[in-house]
C-alpha positions as CSV (number, residue, x, y, z in Angstrom):
1,M,61.1,18.0,52.2
2,R,62.0,14.4,51.3
3,V,60.6,12.0,54.2
4,A,60.8,8.4,54.7
5,V,58.3,6.5,57.0
6,V,59.0,3.3,58.5
7,G,56.0,1.2,59.6
8,A,53.9,3.0,56.7
9,A,51.4,0.3,56.6
10,G,50.3,0.8,60.2
11,L,47.5,3.0,61.6
12,L,49.6,6.2,62.3
13,G,52.2,5.5,59.4
14,S,49.7,5.2,57.0
15,H,48.0,8.5,57.8
16,L,51.3,10.0,58.3
17,C,51.9,9.1,54.2
18,E,49.0,10.8,53.3
19,E,49.2,13.9,55.3
20,L,52.8,14.4,54.1
21,Q,51.8,14.0,50.7
22,L,49.1,16.5,51.2
23,A,51.5,18.9,52.6
24,G,53.8,18.5,49.7
25,H,56.4,16.6,50.6
26,S,58.0,13.7,49.1
27,V,57.2,10.3,50.7
28,K,59.1,7.0,50.5
29,A,56.7,4.6,52.5
30,L,58.5,1.5,54.0
31,D,56.5,-1.3,55.4
32,R,57.8,-4.6,57.1
33,T,58.8,-5.9,53.8
34,A,61.2,-3.3,53.0
35,C,62.4,-2.9,56.8
36,D,61.9,-5.6,59.4
37,L,62.8,-4.4,62.7
38,S,62.1,-8.0,64.2
39,T,65.7,-9.0,62.9
40,P,67.7,-5.7,63.7
41,E,71.1,-7.0,62.2
42,R,73.8,-4.5,61.0
43,E,73.3,-5.8,57.3
44,H,69.4,-4.7,57.9
45,M,70.9,-1.1,59.1
46,Y,73.1,-1.1,56.1
47,A,70.1,-1.7,53.6
48,L,67.8,0.7,55.3
49,R,70.6,3.4,55.2
50,D,71.0,2.8,51.5
51,R,67.4,3.2,51.1
52,L,67.5,6.5,52.9
53,T,70.4,7.7,50.9
54,S,68.7,6.8,47.4
55,H,65.6,8.7,48.6
56,D,68.0,11.5,49.8
57,A,65.8,11.7,52.8
58,Q,66.2,14.7,55.2
59,L,63.6,13.1,58.0
60,V,62.8,9.9,58.9
61,F,59.4,9.0,60.9
62,N,59.9,5.5,62.8
63,C,56.0,4.5,63.4
64,A,56.9,0.8,63.7
65,A,56.7,-0.9,67.0
66,F,55.5,-4.2,68.8
67,T,52.2,-2.8,70.3
68,D,50.7,-5.8,71.7
69,V,50.7,-4.9,75.4
70,D,49.7,-8.1,77.0
71,G,51.8,-10.2,74.1
72,A,54.9,-8.4,75.3
73,E,54.5,-9.9,78.7
74,R,54.6,-13.3,76.8
75,E,57.1,-12.3,74.5
76,P,59.6,-10.1,76.2
77,D,62.7,-10.6,73.7
78,R,60.5,-9.7,70.6
79,A,59.1,-6.6,72.3
80,F,62.7,-5.5,73.3
81,T,64.2,-6.5,69.8
82,I,61.5,-4.3,68.0
83,N,60.9,-1.5,70.2
84,A,64.4,-1.0,71.5
85,L,66.9,-2.6,69.1
86,G,64.7,-1.9,66.0
87,A,64.4,1.7,67.2
88,E,68.1,2.0,67.4
89,L,68.6,0.3,64.1
90,V,66.4,3.3,62.4
91,A,68.2,5.9,64.3
92,R,71.5,4.7,63.3
93,A,70.5,4.7,59.6
94,A,69.1,8.0,59.7
95,E,72.1,9.2,61.2
96,E,74.5,7.8,58.7
97,A,72.4,8.9,55.9
98,G,72.2,12.3,57.2
99,A,68.6,12.3,58.1
100,T,66.9,13.4,61.2
101,V,64.7,10.8,62.9
102,C,61.2,11.2,64.5
103,H,60.8,8.2,66.7
104,I,57.3,7.3,68.0
105,S,56.9,6.3,71.8
106,T,54.0,6.1,74.2
107,D,52.4,7.4,77.2
108,F,52.7,4.0,78.9
109,V,56.4,5.0,79.9
110,F,55.0,6.7,83.1
111,R,53.8,4.8,86.2
112,G,50.3,6.3,86.0
113,D,49.6,6.8,89.6
114,G,49.9,10.6,89.4
115,R,47.1,13.1,89.7
116,R,47.9,15.4,86.8
117,P,49.0,14.9,83.3
118,Y,52.6,13.7,82.7
119,D,54.8,16.3,80.8
120,E,58.2,16.1,79.2
121,F,60.0,16.7,82.4
122,D,58.4,14.2,84.4
123,R,60.4,11.0,85.4
124,P,59.4,7.8,83.4
125,D,58.6,4.8,85.5
126,P,57.5,2.3,83.1
127,Q,55.7,-0.7,84.8
128,S,54.9,-3.1,81.8
129,V,57.2,-5.2,79.3
130,Y,55.8,-3.3,76.7
131,A,56.5,0.1,78.4
132,R,60.1,-0.9,79.5
133,S,60.7,-1.9,75.9
134,K,59.5,1.5,74.6
135,R,61.5,3.3,77.0
136,A,64.8,1.7,76.2
137,G,64.0,2.5,72.6
138,E,63.8,6.0,73.6
139,D,67.2,5.8,75.2
140,L,68.8,3.8,72.3
141,V,67.3,6.5,69.7
142,M,68.8,9.4,71.8
143,R,72.1,7.8,72.0
144,A,72.3,6.9,68.4
145,T,71.7,10.2,67.0
146,R,71.6,14.1,68.2
147,R,69.1,14.9,65.3
148,H,65.9,13.4,67.0
149,F,62.4,13.9,67.8
150,V,61.3,11.5,70.3
151,V,57.7,11.9,70.5
152,R,55.2,10.2,73.4
153,V,51.7,9.6,72.1
154,G,49.0,7.7,73.5
155,G,45.2,6.6,72.9
156,L,45.8,6.1,69.4
157,Y,42.3,5.5,66.9
158,G,41.7,5.9,63.3
159,R,39.9,4.8,60.1
160,G,41.6,1.3,59.2
161,G,42.9,0.7,62.5
162,R,42.8,-2.8,64.2
163,N,42.9,-1.8,68.0
164,F,39.6,-1.9,70.1
165,F,38.9,1.9,69.6
166,S,39.5,2.1,65.9
167,T,36.9,-0.7,65.5
168,L,34.3,0.7,68.1
169,V,32.1,2.2,65.5
170,K,32.0,-1.1,63.6
171,R,31.4,-3.1,66.8
172,L,28.5,-0.7,67.7
173,R,26.9,-0.9,64.4
174,A,27.0,-4.7,64.9
175,G,25.4,-4.2,68.2
176,Q,28.0,-6.1,70.2
177,A,28.1,-6.5,73.8
178,L,30.9,-4.5,75.3
179,R,32.3,-3.6,78.5
180,V,34.5,-0.4,78.5
181,D,36.9,1.1,81.2
182,C,35.1,3.8,83.0
183,E,38.2,4.6,85.4
184,R,41.4,5.1,83.6
185,A,42.1,8.8,82.5
186,V,43.1,9.0,78.9
187,S,43.0,11.5,75.9
188,P,41.7,9.7,72.8
189,T,43.9,10.9,69.7
190,W,42.7,10.6,66.2
191,T,45.8,9.7,64.1
192,R,44.8,12.2,61.4
193,V,45.5,15.2,63.5
194,L,48.1,13.7,65.3
195,A,50.0,13.1,62.0
196,Q,49.4,16.9,61.2
197,Q,50.9,17.8,64.2
198,L,53.9,15.5,63.9
199,I,54.6,17.2,60.5
200,A,54.0,20.9,62.0
201,L,56.6,19.8,64.6
202,C,59.3,18.4,62.3
203,E,59.0,21.1,59.7
204,R,59.6,23.9,62.3
205,G,60.6,22.6,65.7
206,E,63.7,22.0,67.7
207,H,65.1,18.3,68.4
208,G,64.0,16.8,71.9
209,I,61.3,15.0,73.6
210,Y,57.6,15.9,73.0
211,H,54.2,14.9,74.0
212,A,51.5,15.1,71.4
213,T,47.8,13.7,72.0
214,C,44.6,15.4,71.9
215,Q,43.8,18.0,74.2
216,Q,41.7,17.4,77.4
217,Q,41.2,14.2,79.2
218,T,38.0,11.6,79.6
219,T,37.6,7.7,79.9
220,W,37.2,5.3,77.4
221,F,33.5,4.8,78.5
222,E,32.9,8.5,78.1
223,F,34.5,8.3,74.8
224,A,32.1,5.6,73.8
225,N,29.1,7.7,74.8
226,A,30.7,10.6,72.9
227,I,30.7,8.5,69.8
228,C,27.1,7.7,70.1
229,E,26.1,11.3,70.4
230,E,28.1,12.8,67.7
231,A,27.0,10.1,65.4
232,A,23.2,10.6,66.4
233,L,23.8,14.1,65.3
234,L,25.0,12.9,62.0
235,G,22.1,11.2,61.6
236,K,23.7,7.8,62.0
237,P,22.6,6.6,65.6
238,L,24.5,3.7,67.0
239,A,23.4,0.9,69.5
240,T,24.6,1.7,73.0
241,S,25.5,-2.1,73.5
242,F,28.2,-1.2,76.1
243,V,28.4,-1.1,80.0
244,S,31.0,0.5,82.0
245,A,33.5,-1.6,83.9
246,K,36.4,-1.1,86.5
247,T,39.9,-1.2,85.1
248,A,40.5,-4.4,87.4
249,E,37.4,-5.9,86.1
250,L,38.9,-6.1,82.7
251,A,41.2,-9.1,82.2
252,A,44.8,-8.1,81.2
253,A,48.1,-9.4,81.5
254,A,50.0,-6.2,81.6
255,P,49.3,-3.3,83.7
256,R,47.8,0.2,82.3
257,P,48.5,3.5,83.7
258,A,45.5,4.9,85.4
259,M,46.6,8.3,84.6
260,S,47.3,7.7,81.1
261,V,47.0,11.6,79.8
262,L,49.9,13.7,78.5
263,D,50.6,17.3,79.0
264,C,51.9,18.6,75.5
265,N,54.1,21.2,77.6
266,M,57.0,21.4,74.9
267,L,54.6,22.0,71.9
268,R,52.9,24.7,73.8
269,L,55.9,26.5,75.0
270,R,57.6,26.5,71.3
271,G,54.3,27.7,69.9
272,L,53.9,24.6,68.1
273,L,50.7,23.0,69.6
274,R,48.0,22.5,66.9
275,I,46.0,19.5,67.9
276,P,42.6,19.9,68.8
277,T,40.8,18.8,72.0
278,W,39.7,14.9,71.7
279,R,36.2,15.7,71.3
280,E,36.7,18.0,68.1
281,A,38.9,15.3,66.7
282,L,36.3,12.6,67.1
283,R,33.8,14.6,65.2
284,G,36.3,14.8,62.3
285,Y,37.0,11.2,62.5
286,L,33.1,10.2,62.5
287,R,32.6,12.7,59.3
288,E,35.5,10.9,57.6
289,L,33.8,7.4,58.3
290,L,30.7,9.1,57.2
291,T,32.2,10.0,54.0
292,H,33.7,6.7,53.2
293,D,29.8,5.1,54.4
294,E,31.5,3.3,57.3
295,L,29.3,5.1,60.0
């Protein structure tokens, strides 16, 4: 299959490009220099359409997004421009090029005050600017093309990432004093196994809305503990230089969902669920870091 990846330089995008190539697909990697969604003008849509057409793309992954949750509170127009109008631009370009689009969304579209994981049939109720902009992107993508996968993900981490939990091993190796949330329910998701799940979905799945995260739930504090436990088993002990903190004690401009766990109901119902538990994925991630002498 001929595939284009928008946001190919990002955490998920880079892993998708690697896994697509390993799966034998022809990949066109598009970073910000090739497709800048911060200025989603009609001319840029035409330019992207022409790039997709020249590659004869059958599938387009849109991994590009404004992901600074607190920054979105300060720059709402930028968040909506990239996450909503930019998402629409990619979907329209894919539609005109005759390709399917796989748009990556977020668990933050839900209010997060429920007692169980959210599945695809629960009503979104975004609370922050970031969450509202991502929900708007979902709507615009689904209006722009019938050939769409809208996939909600959450708790992403991986080698080369710059978010807090992608850099946690490095921080612990340095002995940094950290405060880690012990209240929010999450499903930490390694981007490599997520990329593999997305490929399996788009190769054989039906269009629609899907949830895709690692299975089972924990807290970020327990995730940090698990990193230390698994690293010790690999002969690479890390400093437990962190303490637990309640969500309210961690200063943040934007609200975070207390229940930030997704139920991958549609993947399961369609027989497409491939992604492992968060603990299994963590072991794979640490082995990858060990291979690259980063653990």
